[in-house]
Steps between C-alpha positions, in 0.01 A plus 500: 500500500657532841702231677208381716280453194781319321549274801126417502512418128809282544336309783183456292693359202714269718182378672338426163796301371564306820135448594546628855304758696635857467500526881778239511734716293689807624802705401734265691358186338784301339342329202776243463532399864134520596328386181775325301419724202676386188615697197182429303285641780724806518462547125119480534505756781719723282268462200198597708681804638607602150140485379363684803763776498603525138869455587760252386661280768848362457544126554800566723285721724232234536748225580683726748199593710573433868160582642184696413646831620806452279273411207296818557822704487606330178164565337492861625834557325343391173205739518575830327475809716180697443508879497353664806 
């Protein structure tokens, strides 16, 4: 999965949890400042990403997300490299 696909998946999962249109969310979207996302919502987003990607997210990573782009980078670091 490339970064663009991962970004689309992240936006989809955030949209599902927050109940907002995907078009309202971009890589610079600050979940805390713009949507007052709390730790439970972040945990739900993390759980959905874990199920979709088959990776384990660290609680510290979820709580430390600054914006969607940062979250994509954190998730990308958790996905094992696939042989070419």
